[in-house]
N, C-alpha and C positions, 0 to 999 in steps of 0.2 A: 577459345572453347565456346561451344554453343550451350543452350540451356539443357538439352538432353544429356550432354556429356557431364555437365556439372551435377545434375540430379543423379546420374548413374554413379558418379564418384561419391556423392553423399551417402548413397545407400550401400555401396559395395566396398569402398576404401576402408581398410582397417585403421589407417591413421586418422581419418575423419571420425570414425566410430569412437576411437580413443578420446579425441577431444570433446566429443559429446557425452562421454560416460560420466555418471555421477561421481565416481571415485577417481576421476582423471588426475587430480592433484596427487593422490597417493601413488598411482601407477607411475606418473612421470617422475616424481621425486625419488622413488625407490629404484625403479628399473633404469632411470636415467643416470643415477649415481653409480649403480653397480655395473651395468653393462656398457654405458657410454663414457662417463667421466673416468671410471676406473679401468675401462677397456677390458673387462672380463669376458671370457668366452663361455662355452657351455659349462654350466655349474651343476654339481650334484644337488638333488632335491634337499637332502639334509642340510647342506651348507646354505642354500638359498632360503630355506624355511627359518633357520636360525637368524640370518641377516634380516629377513622381513620381520621376525618377532622383535628383534632389537629396535628396528625402525618404528614399528607400531607402538612399542613401549614409550619411545621418545615422544611420539605424536600424542599419545593418551595422557601424558603428563599435563599438557595444557588443556585438553578436552577429553575427559574420561569416557564420554559417550560416543566418541568418534571411531568409526571403523571397528565394529564389535565382532566381526567374523574372525575365524582362526586363520593363521598364515597359509596353511595348506589349502583351505577352501578358496582363498584369494588366488593362489597360483593355479589351481585347477580351473578356476573361472577365466583367468587371463589366457590360459593355454587352450581354451575351447576353440575348435576350428571356426566357429561362427564369428569369433572376435579376431583371432590371428595376431595376438600381441606377443605371445610366447610360443616357442617351439618345444614340444615335449617329446623326448625320444630316448632310446637306449643306445649309447655309443658301442662301438665294437669292443668286445672283451670286457664289458661292464655289466654288472647285474643291478645297478641302481639307476633309476630314471634321472635324466638331466634336463635342464631348462636352458634355453638360449633366446635372446631377444630377436625379434624380426625387424626388417627394415622399416616397418610401419612405426615402431616405437622410436627409431632414430629420427624419422621425418617429423613426427609430432613433437619430439623433444627439441629438435633444432628450431622448429618454427616458434614454439613457445619461448625458447631462449632468445630468438631474434626480436621478441616484443619488448625486451628490456631497453630502457633509455640508455644510450651510449653518450658519455661525456665528450668523446672525441671520435670523429668519423674521418678517416683518411681517404683521400681520393687520388693524390699525386702518384703514389706507388702503383695503384691499379691502372692508371693511364700508361705508365711506363711498361707495365706488364703486357697490356694489350698491344702496344706498339711493337714490343719485342716478339710477341706471338705472331703478329702480322708479318714481321720481317722473316721469321723462321718459315712461315707458310710460303711466302713469295720466293725467297732465295733458296729454300730447301727443295723446291720443285723446279728450279730453273735448270733447263737443259743446255743452254748456251754457255760453253766454257768461258768465252770472253766476258760475259756478264757476271759470272760467278767470280772470275779473277778480279774484275773491277770492284766488286763488293768486298772481297777479302783485302784488297789494297786499301780501300777506304777505311775499313776497320783497323788495318795496320797503321795508317796515318793517324787515326784518332788515338791509338795506344801510344804512338811515338810522341804526340803532343802532350798527352797526359804524363808520360815519363819525364819529358822536359820540364813541365810545370812543377813536378815533385822535386826534381833536382834543383830548380831555382827557387823553391820555397813558395810557389804560387798555387799549391794544390788546394782545391775547394773541398772542405769537409762538410759532411751532413750535420745540420743543426738538430736540436732535440726534437723539434716538430717532425722533421723528415724521418728521424730514427723511429719515433713512435708510430708514424704513418706506416712505414714498411714493416715494423714488428706486428702491428695489428693485422696487416694483410697476411703475413706469414702465419700468425696464430689462427686466423680464420681458415686459410687454405689447409693448414695442417690438420685441423679437426674435421674439416669437410672430407679430407682424404680418407680418414678412418670410416666415416659414414659411407663413402663410396665403396669401400671394401665390403661392408656388410651387405650392400645391395648386389655387388658382383657375386658375393658368396651365395646369395639367394638365387640369382640367375643360374649359376653353375649347379646348385642343388636341384633346380627344376629340370635341367638337362639330365642330371644323374637319376632323378626320380622317373623320368620318362624311359630311360634305359632299363631300369629295374622293372617297370611295368611291361616293357617289351619282352623281357626275359620271362616274366611270369605268365604272359598270355601267348607265348610263342608255341605253335604246334607244327611248324615246318621242319626242314632239315637243319642239322647243326651247322653246316657250312653257311647257309643263308643267314642264320642268326649271327654267326661270327662276323660276316661281312657288314651287317647292320650295326653291330656294336663297335667295330673298328671305325665305321663312318661317323658314329656319334662321338667317339673320342676325338676324331680328327676335326669335327665341327667345333668342339669346345676349344681346341688349341688354335684353330685357324680363324675363329671369329674375331671381330674387331676388339671386343673387350678381352678375349683370350690373349691376343698378341700384345695388347697394351699392358695387361696384368703381368705377362711373362717378362716383358721388358723392365717393368718396375721391380719385379721380384729378382731378376738378375742384377739390377743395380744394387739392391739391398744385400745381396750375397757377395758383392765385391768388397774385399777387405779394405782396399784403398779408398773406395767411395764411402764406406762406413766410417773410416777414420776421419776423412775430410768433413763429412757431415757432423760427426760428433764434436770435432774441434770448432766448427762454425757455430753450432748451437751453444756450446759452452762459452764461446767468446761473446755472443749476443746476450746470453743470460747474465754475464758479468757486468754489462753496461747499466749503470744506475738510471740513465735517461729513459730507457724503454719500459721500466716498471714491469719486469719479466714475470710471467706466470710460472710458478714453480713446477707445475705439471708438465710444461713443455720442455723441461730440461732433458727428459728422456723420451720425447715424442717419437724419435726414430726407433726406439725399442717397441713402442706401441704399434708403429707401422709394421715392424717385423712380425709381431704376434698376430696382428690382423691378417697379414699376407700369408702366414703359415696356416691359419685356419681356412683361408680360401683355397690354398694349395691342397690342403687335406681333402676338400670336397672333390677336387679333380682326381686325386689319388683313389678315392672310393670307386669311381667308375673303372679305373684300371684294375682295382682289386676284384671287382665283379667279373671283369674279363678274364683275369687269371684263374679265379675259381671255376669259371665255366670251362676253361681249357683243361683244368686238372680233374675234370669229371671222368674218371676211368671206367666207371660201370654204367655208361649211358644205356646200353642195350639191356643189361641185366636188371637195372632198376627203373626201366622205362615205365612200368606200371605204377610204381610208387611215385615217381615224378609226375605222372599224369594226375594221380589223385591229389598230390600236394598243389599242383598248379590249378586244378579245378577249384580247390578251396581259395587260392590266391585270386583267381579270376572273379569268384563270387564276392570276395571281400572288396575288390576294386569296383565292382558294379554297385555295391551298396554303400560305398564310402561317402559319396556326396548326397545320397538319398536313402538313409537307413530306413528299413521297414518298421512300421509301428506294430510290433508283435509282442505278445506276452505269453510266456511258456508256463503251462500248468501241468504239474505231475501229480497223479493220484497216489495215495498211500497204498502199500501192498496189502494192507488188511486193517480191520478195526479192532482196537483193544476192547476186550470183554472182561469185566470185573464182576464176579458174583457176590451177592451180599454176604453169604456164609463163609466166604474165603477170608473175611476180616476176623481177627481174633476178638474174643469177648474181653470186656474191661476187667482188669484185676487190680484191686486196690493195693497200695503199697503203704507200709507203716511210715508214719512221719519221721523225718530225720531232723535232729537238732544240730545246727551248724553255727558255730561261733565265728563269724566273719570279721569281727572287729580286731584290728591289729594295732598294737600299742604304738603311738607315734614315736618315731626315732628322732634323735637330735640331729638336725641338719646343719652342717657347717656352711658358712657363706662361701659361695663359689667365686673364684678369681677369673673374671672374664677378660682381663687385660690381654692375656696371651692370645685369646681367641680373636679379638678385634684387631690385633696388630698383624695378623696374617695378611699377606698380599698374594694374589693369584696371578701367575704369569701365563698369559694367553698365547700359547705357542702357535695357534692358528693365525693370530694377528701378526706375530713375528714373521711367519712364513709368507703372509700376504704382503708385508713390507718388502721382503726379499723379491717376490715376484714383480712388484711395482718398479723395482730398480734394476734387477738383473734379468736380461732377456735369456731365452733358452740358448744353451751351449755357449754361455759367456761366464766371465768371472769378474768379481768386484771385491775390493777390500772391505772388510767389516767396518773399518773406520768411516768409509764414505757412506755406508748405509746408516750408521748412527748419526752422521752429520745431518742427513735428511729426516731421520726419525729419531729425535733425541731420546735418551734414556729417561724413563719416568719412574721405574720401580727399582732402581739401584742395581747393584752388581748381579742380583738374581736375574734381571732381564738380559744382561750380557751373557750369563751362563745359559739362558734359554736359547739365545742364538747359537751358542756352541753345541747344543744338543739336538739341532735340527737335521743332522745328516740322515738321509733316507733315500727313497727311490728317486725323488725329484731334485732334492737339494743336497749338496755336498760341501761340508765345511772342512777346510784343511788348515793346519797350523804348522808353521815353519819354526822349529826350535832354535835354528841358527840366527834368527832375527827377532828383535823385540819391537813392540809398539806400545805406546802409552796413550790413554784416552782419559779425558776429563768428563765428569758427569755430576749431576746433582742427585743426592739420595732423596728418599721420600720426605726427609725432614728439611730439605732445602740447602744442605751443606755440600759444598763442592768437594768432590773426591777425585782421586786419580788412581787408575788401575793399570798395571803393567802385565802384559801377557805376550806370548809368542805372536809373531806376525800371522794374522788370520785372514784368509780369503774365503769368499762364498761363491759357489758355482752352481748353475742350474744345468741339469743333464738334458 
């Protein structure tokens, strides 16, 4: 990159602006934890404000004067188009504003994360990966049948030799260093894959936005606009990133591939030598959630096309549509360069109060009021019952379920409690059982029983017996 390109990135890149911001530590610590580490998608404003309020409370415990603004003010500032760190929008069929992190936050967070000193840096697995990629490129594009057959025979001979070594007890196992090397490579690529999804989603959203602008500013025939929209939809599907994303999405939808991937991740997590990250146990679920959000962006363009085709009153409502699109076109023109205008409205009239309209003063006889109340005997209050109450945060329990159970999947309640141990006794378990709603479904099988051990708030081990319970996300 030359000097002019770097200067342009410094002035225009939202990620660079974030790193230069005064409150960059607050932005990266909160948005990085919520949207990147926890892999949360678009979040309602009320939920995100409460989460930021809790985060600010924790920060202010050590420094009471730090970050004195209100949570909503911070979110509105971060969602300003001039900064581009949060996307503020209304989802379909929702009356509450939502926030979602932009790829700039992902880039800045990953760069700051890379600044940490690593105690172990593996290189062997990366070399093997590079060599395997080169083999796939060369042999995958080979058109000579004899050359491809020779390569397949070579690989078959290697497999035969490996089988023979295993049968004779001469198989070479990976040592702990090699295991940690490959696990570190897997962890890095797994997290980078989620980052790539956010950037692909932003690229698809740009294509979707251009299609919406084309609909808003179109003044030609309906057939020509239909041809243009179908071409835009085809461009998304046939682009390089569209084909690559669709191949990955089809892989995730395969039940066989999902089962194989889940078994491999579980087996690696159980190895003590790799010092596994607990969050990576369900990384394939995070991939599915991120891919579903990206796929939804592509569906939005198809939804725009469907609504356009269902416009039955095109001729009758043409005048209304022209007026609406005139307003949309004006909004698009001033979006990037809003006018500096102030609107002043005159009052319809001046209030007139005549002096003699006010009543004359009339004295009132003094009143004697005895406001003294005899003190009553106050019994000492018992506050023990008040302080012994414990609040079960059902929103946090639902968040635990979302972190473990992907959409349209089912997991035993015992597995969830293994990852998120009970802290508030049997009341917390009852809280999980009461979460059935539009998104979460809790089912109990009375024909089977399950037992779970937990510690009550006093630290005593308890055991609860209840019907076999499973939790599903719709």
